[in-house]
N, C-alpha and C positions, 0 to 999 in steps of 0.2 A: 704593621701591611698598608704596602701600597695598594692602592687603588684606584684605575682612570674609567671612569666614565665618557661620555659624548654628550652634546645638544647641534641639534641642527637647528635653526634658524632661522624665517625669514631674513630677517638682516643682520651677519653679522660686525657689522657699526655701529645698530643699536636693538641687541638682541631679545634684550629683557623695556625694552621698547615702541619696535615699529615690530608690529607684523608674528606672527606667529613664534611661537619658540617649545621649544621638548624636548625636556631634558631628563636626566638621569637612564641615556640606552646606551645597551653594547653600539661599538660600532655597523654593524647588521643595521643594526632597529634606522640612527643615524642616515644609514643608506640609505634606506630605500623616504622616511620623510622627507629629509634631500631634496629623493629625484620629484618625489607630491606635490610638495612649493616649486619646485622650477619648472612642472607639470602646468601647474594652473599660474604663478603667478613671480614671473622671477627679476624682476626691475628692479629691485628691494635690494639685493646681490645680496641671495641663499651658502652658504656655508654650507659648514660642517667647526664643530671646537670642540677643543676633551676639557674635566677637568680631570686633573687631579691630583687625588689625599695622599701624601705621603711623609708622617711627621722628623724622617729626616732633613726637609724643608720645607725648613715652616713661611718663608718668605714665600712658597711661589707653591704650596698648598691651596689646593680651593678654589682657583683663579678661575674662569672660565680664559681661554689661552684657541683660537688660532690651530683649526686642520687642514680643513676645505676650503679655498676658497678660488675663486676663478675658475672650477670645473677643472685647480691643479692643487694637488698634496702646498700646506706653507708651509715651505719646511725653511724662509725666508725668517719665520716667523718663529717658527720653533727652538734654529739655533741662539735666535737673538737670549733665549733662555738657558746657559748651557745646564741649568740642572734638565730642566725640557730632553736636553741636549742629545744629552749623556741619561736620560731617567730606563733603565729596558721594560718597561710600558707600556712609556716612547715608538721606543722602535720599532716594539712589536707590532701598536701599530699602523707604525709609516708602513712598514713591510708588508704586511696585514691590507693596509686600502691597494700598495702596490700593484698586491698579488686581483686582487677583486680589477682595477683600472685595464692588468694586464689584460684578463679575462674576460671583462664583458668589454673592449677593445677587441676585441677578436669573437669572440659573436657575434656585431656589431657588425665585422667587414665580414664573417658567415653568411648572417640579416639581408648585406647586402647583395649578396655573390648570390644569393638565392633569389629575391628580388628580381634580378636583373637579366638570370635563365630564365625563371616563369614568365617574363616579360618577351623574354625573344621567342618562345615556344606558341604564345597569342597572334 
């Protein structure tokens, strides 16, 4: 049975050697850790990655792979490996992340709008 887990790293280039690394997370947990890392120190190139464990793709099972870097889904990196690009768990994670980003973008716009309207009333 296939399984996908996520990690959040302070440095995606050297996740195990530089900065904070939190592993075996769900996608929402990874997003929260990533945001915390960014608030503290985003200078090392933080990001979110995934580990897909699937016996049907032994060459790519269990490898740390980029998922979200530079404030966007790392679609180019995902697409490099057809087994990842086509895997239903990876596809679902990409869709979930797109929905999260869309929702958080709307919320940020609403917050800015409320701040402007409250500032105008002063």
